[in-house]
C-alpha positions in Angstrom: 155.0 24.9 55.6 154.6 27.2 58.6 157.0 29.9 57.4 154.2 32.3 56.6 152.5 32.0 60.0 154.5 34.8 61.8 154.0 37.2 58.9 150.2 36.8 59.1 149.7 36.3 62.8 151.8 39.2 64.3 150.3 42.0 62.1 146.8 40.6 62.8 147.5 40.5 66.5 148.8 44.0 66.5 145.7 45.3 64.7 143.3 43.4 67.0 145.1 44.7 70.1 145.2 48.2 68.7 141.4 48.2 68.0 140.8 46.8 71.5 142.9 49.5 73.1 141.1 52.2 71.1 137.7 51.0 72.1 138.8 50.6 75.8 140.0 54.2 75.9 136.9 55.4 74.1 134.6 53.6 76.5 136.4 55.0 79.6 136.3 58.5 78.2 132.6 58.1 77.4 131.9 56.9 81.0 133.8 59.8 82.4 131.8 62.3 80.3 128.5 60.6 81.2 129.4 60.8 84.9 130.1 64.6 84.5 126.8 65.1 82.9 124.9 63.3 85.6 126.6 65.2 88.3 124.9 68.4 87.2 126.0 72.0 87.2 
């Protein structure tokens, strides 16, 4: 009955982790750019 579980769970997990890493990197880059703008010329 649980034969389908790994085929559904692992791709879902990879997609969720991939999206999470994308947004984590994007957030850090945005913070860095915002800090550069606030520092001034």
